C-alpha positions in Angstrom: 43.3 95.0 33.2 46.0 94.8 30.7 47.2 96.6 27.2 44.7 96.7 24.4 42.7 93.7 24.1 45.1 91.8 26.4 44.8 91.1 30.5 47.8 92.6 32.2 47.1 93.2 35.8 50.2 95.4 36.8 49.2 95.5 40.6 46.4 97.6 39.6 47.8 99.9 37.3 47.4 99.2 33.8 47.2 100.8 30.2 44.9 100.1 27.5 45.4 101.6 24.0 42.4 100.2 21.6 43.1 100.5 17.6 46.8 100.8 17.8 48.6 98.4 15.2 52.0 98.5 17.2 50.7 97.6 20.4 48.6 94.8 18.6 51.9 93.4 17.2 53.3 93.5 20.4 50.8 91.5 21.8 51.5 88.4 19.9 54.2 87.9 22.3 53.3 85.1 25.2 56.4 85.6 27.4 55.2 88.1 30.1 58.8 89.5 31.0 59.6 90.2 27.3 56.1 91.5 26.9 56.7 94.4 29.8 60.0 95.1 28.6 58.9 95.1 24.9 55.9 97.8 25.7 58.0 99.8 28.2 60.4 100.3 25.4 57.4 101.2 23.4 56.0 104.0 25.5 59.7 105.2 25.4 60.5 105.6 22.0 56.7 106.7 20.6 55.9 110.0 21.8 51.8 109.7 21.4 52.0 106.9 23.2 54.1 107.7 26.2 51.8 110.9 26.5 49.0 108.8 26.8 50.6 106.4 29.2 51.8 109.5 31.2 47.9 110.6 31.3 47.2 107.2 32.2 49.5 107.0 35.2 50.1 110.0 36.0 53.3 112.6 35.2 55.4 110.1 35.8 56.2 106.6 33.8 54.1 103.7 35.2 55.1 103.0 38.5 58.2 104.5 38.0 59.5 107.0 41.1 59.2 110.9 41.1 61.4 113.6 42.6 59.5 113.9 45.7 56.5 113.1 47.7 53.2 115.0 46.7 50.3 115.8 49.0 48.6 112.8 48.5 51.5 110.3 49.0 52.2 112.1 52.1 48.2 111.4 53.0 48.5 107.8 52.0 51.4 107.5 54.1 49.8 108.9 57.1 46.7 106.8 56.5 48.7 103.6 56.1 50.7 104.2 59.4 47.4 104.9 61.4 45.8 101.6 59.6 48.9 99.7 60.7 48.9 101.0 64.4 45.5 100.8 65.1 45.1 97.5 63.1 48.1 95.9 64.6 47.9 96.9 68.3 43.7 96.5 68.5 43.2 93.2 66.5 45.5 91.4 68.5 44.1 92.5 71.8 40.6 91.4 70.5 42.1 87.8 69.4 43.9 87.5 72.3 40.6 88.3 74.8 39.0 85.6 72.5 41.7 83.3 73.5 41.5 84.1 77.1 38.4 84.6 77.8 35.7 81.9 77.6 33.0 84.4 77.8 34.4 86.7 74.7 33.7 83.4 72.4 29.9 84.1 71.6 29.1 83.1 67.8 29.2 86.8 66.7 32.3 87.7 68.2 33.7 83.9 67.0 32.8 85.3 63.2 34.1 88.9 64.1 37.5 87.2 65.1 37.8 86.4 61.4 37.6 89.9 60.8 39.9 90.9 63.4 42.4 88.2 62.0 42.3 89.2 58.3 43.1 92.9 59.0 45.8 91.8 61.6 47.5 90.3 58.4 46.8 93.0 56.3 48.5 95.4 58.9 51.5 92.9 59.4 52.1 91.4 55.9 50.8 94.3 53.2 50.5 97.7 54.4 54.2 97.9 55.4 55.2 96.9 52.0 52.7 98.8 50.1 53.7 102.2 52.1 57.4 101.0 51.0 56.4 100.7 47.4 54.1 103.4 47.0 55.4 106.2 49.4 58.8 105.5 50.5 60.4 104.0 47.1 57.5 105.9 44.9 56.8 102.9 42.7 59.8 101.1 42.5 59.7 97.4 44.2 62.6 96.1 46.3 62.0 93.3 47.3 61.7 89.5 46.0 58.8 88.3 43.2 58.1 85.8 46.3 57.6 88.7 48.8 55.4 90.6 46.1 53.4 87.4 45.3 52.8 87.2 49.5 51.6 91.0 49.5 49.3 90.5 46.2 47.8 87.4 47.9 46.9 88.4 51.6 45.6 91.9 50.1 42.9 89.5 48.0 42.3 87.1 51.1 41.8 90.1 53.6 39.0 91.4 51.1 37.3 88.1 50.6 37.4 87.1 54.5 35.6 90.4 55.6 33.0 90.0 52.7 32.3 86.4 53.9 32.8 87.4 57.5 30.0 90.0 57.1 27.6 88.3 55.1 27.8 85.2 57.9 27.1 87.7 60.5 24.3 89.6 59.1 22.6 86.0 58.1 23.1 84.9 61.6 21.8 87.8 63.5 18.8 87.9 60.9 18.2 84.0 62.0 18.5 85.0 65.9 16.1 88.3 65.4 13.7 86.2 63.9 13.3 83.5 66.0 15.6 82.8 68.9 14.9 79.0 68.9 16.5 78.7 65.1 19.7 76.7 65.1 22.6 79.4 64.5 25.6 78.9 62.2 28.3 76.8 63.8 30.7 79.7 63.9 33.8 77.4 63.7 32.9 75.3 60.4 31.3 79.1 59.5 35.2 80.3 59.9 36.6 77.3 57.6 34.5 77.8 55.1 35.4 81.5 55.1 39.2 81.2 55.0 38.7 78.5 52.8 37.0 80.3 50.1 39.0 83.4 50.3 42.1 81.8 49.9 41.0 79.8 46.7 39.7 83.1 45.3 43.0 85.0 46.0 45.3 82.2 44.5 45.6 83.5 40.8 46.7 86.8 42.2 50.0 84.7 44.1 50.0 82.6 41.0 50.5 85.5 38.6 52.6 87.9 40.4 55.8 89.1 39.2 58.7 91.8 39.1 59.5 93.3 36.0 62.8 95.8 35.8 62.2 99.2 34.2 64.1 100.1 31.1 64.8 103.6 31.6 65.0 103.7 35.2 66.4 101.7 38.1 63.2 100.4 39.5 61.5 97.0 39.4 57.7 96.7 39.2 55.4 94.6 41.3 52.2 93.2 40.1 49.9 90.5 39.0 50.7 90.2 35.3 48.2 87.8 33.4 48.9 86.0 30.2 47.8 87.8 27.0 46.3 84.4 26.0 43.8 84.3 29.4 42.4 87.7 28.3 39.1 86.4 28.6 39.7 84.0 31.4 40.6 87.3 33.6 38.1 89.4 32.5 35.4 86.6 33.4 37.0 86.3 36.7 37.0 90.0 37.4 33.3 90.0 36.8 32.6 87.2 38.9 34.7 88.9 41.6 33.2 92.4 41.3 29.5 90.1 41.2 29.8 87.7 43.7 32.3 89.2 46.3 30.8 92.7 46.4 27.6 93.8 44.6 25.5 90.5 45.5 26.9 90.1 49.0 26.5 93.9 49.5 22.9 93.8 48.5 22.1 90.7 50.9 23.6 92.7 53.8 21.6 95.3 53.4 18.6 93.3 53.4 19.5 91.5 56.5 21.0 94.0 58.3 18.1 96.8 57.7 15.8 94.2 58.7 18.2 93.6 62.2 18.2 96.6 63.1 14.2 97.7 62.3 13.2 94.5 64.4 15.5 95.4 67.2 14.7 98.9 67.6 10.7 98.2 67.4 11.3 95.0 70.0 9.3 95.1 73.1 9.8 93.0 76.2 7.1 91.3 77.5 5.7 92.0 81.0 6.6 95.3 83.1 9.2 97.1 81.9 12.1 97.8 84.5 15.5 98.6 84.6 17.3 95.5 83.7 14.8 95.7 80.4 16.2 98.8 79.3 19.5 97.7 79.7 19.0 94.5 77.8 17.3 96.8 75.0 19.7 99.1 75.1 22.6 96.7 74.3 20.9 94.7 71.8 20.1 98.2 70.0 24.0 99.1 69.9 25.1 95.7 69.0 22.9 95.8 66.2 23.7 99.4 65.1 27.4 98.2 65.5 27.3 95.4 63.2 25.2 97.5 60.7 27.7 100.2 60.9 30.4 97.5 59.9 28.5 96.9 56.7 28.1 100.7 55.7 32.2 101.3 56.3 32.7 98.1 54.0 30.4 99.4 51.3 31.8 103.0 51.3 35.3 101.9 51.7 35.0 99.5 48.8 32.7 100.7 46.2 35.6 103.4 44.9 37.8 100.7 44.5 35.6 98.4 42.5 34.5 101.3 40.3 37.9 102.3 39.4 38.6 98.6 38.5 35.6 98.9 36.4 36.9 101.6 34.6 40.4 100.6 34.3 39.6 96.9 32.9 36.8 97.9 30.6 36.3 101.7 29.9 40.1 103.1 30.2 39.5 105.9 27.8 37.8 107.6 30.9 40.6 107.1 33.2 43.4 108.1 30.5 41.6 111.8 30.4 42.8 112.1 34.2 46.2 113.3 34.5 46.6 111.8 37.8 45.0 108.6 37.3 48.1 106.7 39.3 48.0 109.0 42.5 43.8 108.1 42.0 44.4 104.7 42.1 46.9 104.8 45.5 43.9 106.8 47.0 41.1 104.8 46.1 43.4 101.7 47.4 44.2 103.5 50.7 40.7 103.9 51.0 39.6 100.3 50.6 42.9 99.7 53.1 41.2 102.0 55.8 38.1 99.4 56.1 40.5 97.7 58.4 40.8 100.8 60.2 36.9 101.2 60.2 36.7 97.6 61.4 39.0 97.8 64.3 37.1 101.3 65.6 33.7 99.6 65.5 34.4 95.7 66.9 37.3 97.0 69.8 37.1 100.5 70.6 33.1 100.7 70.1 32.1 97.2 71.8 31.4 97.3 75.8 31.7 93.4 75.7 35.2 93.5 74.3 36.5 96.9 76.0 35.6 95.3 79.5 37.7 92.3 79.2 40.6 94.5 77.5 40.8 96.6 80.7 41.4 93.8 83.1 43.8 92.3 80.2 46.6 93.8 81.2 46.3 92.6 84.9 45.1 89.2 84.3 48.4 88.6 82.0 50.6 90.0 84.6 49.0 88.0 87.2 49.2 84.7 85.0 53.0 85.6 84.1 53.4 85.8 87.9 52.0 82.8 88.5 53.7 80.9 85.8 56.7 82.5 87.1 56.3 81.3 90.7 55.4 77.8 89.3 58.4 77.4 87.2 60.6 78.7 90.1 58.9 76.1 92.5 59.4 73.3 89.6 63.1 74.2 89.8 63.5 74.5 93.2 62.1 71.1 93.9 64.0 69.4 90.5 67.4 71.1 92.2 66.6 69.5 95.6 66.1 66.2 94.0 69.2 66.9 92.0 70.9 67.1 95.6 69.3 64.2 96.9 70.5 62.0 94.1 73.6 63.3 94.5 74.2 62.8 98.0 73.1 59.2 97.8 74.9 58.5 95.1 78.1 59.7 96.9 77.5 58.1 100.0 76.4 54.6 98.6 80.3 53.3 98.4 81.6 54.3 102.2 78.1 53.0 103.3 78.9 49.6 101.5 82.6 49.7 103.2 81.5 50.6 106.5 78.7 47.5 106.5 81.3 44.9 105.4 83.7 45.9 108.2 81.2 45.7 110.7 79.8 42.5 109.6 83.9 41.3 109.5 84.3 42.5 112.9 81.3 40.6 114.1 82.3 37.6 112.2 85.6 37.6 113.8 84.0 38.2 117.4 81.5 35.3 117.1 84.2 33.0 115.7 86.4 33.6 118.5 83.8 33.1 121.3 82.5 29.9 119.9 86.5 29.2 119.8 86.7 29.6 123.5 83.3 28.2 124.4 84.6 25.0 122.5 88.0 25.0 125.0 86.1 25.2 127.8 84.0 22.4 127.1 86.8 20.4 126.7 88.3 21.6 129.9 85.6 20.8 131.8 85.3 17.2 130.3 89.0 16.7 130.9 88.5 17.6 134.7 85.6 15.3 135.1 
């Protein structure tokens, strides 16, 4: 991913020109912004290199805006809109069901929850800006550099989380089918490992994200730009990602998922067969087929993306001969992003265990909200009554104190008067005697 012998990853849109002396001199620069500006000026002044660049990126300058949307951009916009709608709503409901219903928190569903969370992040944080960048503004970034880094970062995180989660699900199901007494993965610790590894692998995408203005057009390029001095580091890192985050996991998953499907399909329940056994076997088969479908969709959606990235970084001459290479990349990227849509359809729409709870979710939410409202109203009413009693006692305390003092004073005067009269009577009686 880069220019000539350098590695400069420009949001997946790159140009390589081998044996070009003027460009080789350009690579002596180490400041990324100056390198990009110099390159863009170079391709605009040199007709041969400009033609090569337009052939590589399509019939427009690299990432620059065009006059009108073509069919591929309209298709990408429709696909992105569909992904955002389905993934946003579907994955939110799935995560809500996992949060509210303890019965849904099986080990497999908790691992699937990682897929749902990563796909939800893509639909909320990445796809809106991708569509704005590729379709609305046709290759011009109208946001901050920090947001460019966030989009690139979470796009990579989602891909790695999907890979790790599907691999963990395949191994977990294999262990269960092979021997039900085998200790399964702890889904919580497995989820922590899945996300930590994905976040670490996606860090370079955030660290090297930059925005670079074009010289000839009023537009800005958002991309992950690796320094020229890190050419070999990037290529090694890219090979590592393709092998360890796609090829090897795909082979391992194909073995485990195939074994699970074959084992479940041939499995027979011991004893006399009845309707209950038939239903249990049917559920087990459907579950295995759904998981295998997740794996197939993952391979079909991400294979074109990785093939394109390998051609771009190591066999750029092939892409240079394609007049619509930029549109081809946009389509390949959209297909990769559609894996989130496929995941949502498989583990939400076609999952009887989840849809059963989702059907009752609106009613349960309404009942829960109604109960919370009643409890809150009752609590507020009790607090109001308590405040009224406190206010009443506070207002009555001085008056009560005065009344008590007056009564006590009158009683004291009366008792004193009676005592005085009694003493006078005794004195009179004594004098009479």
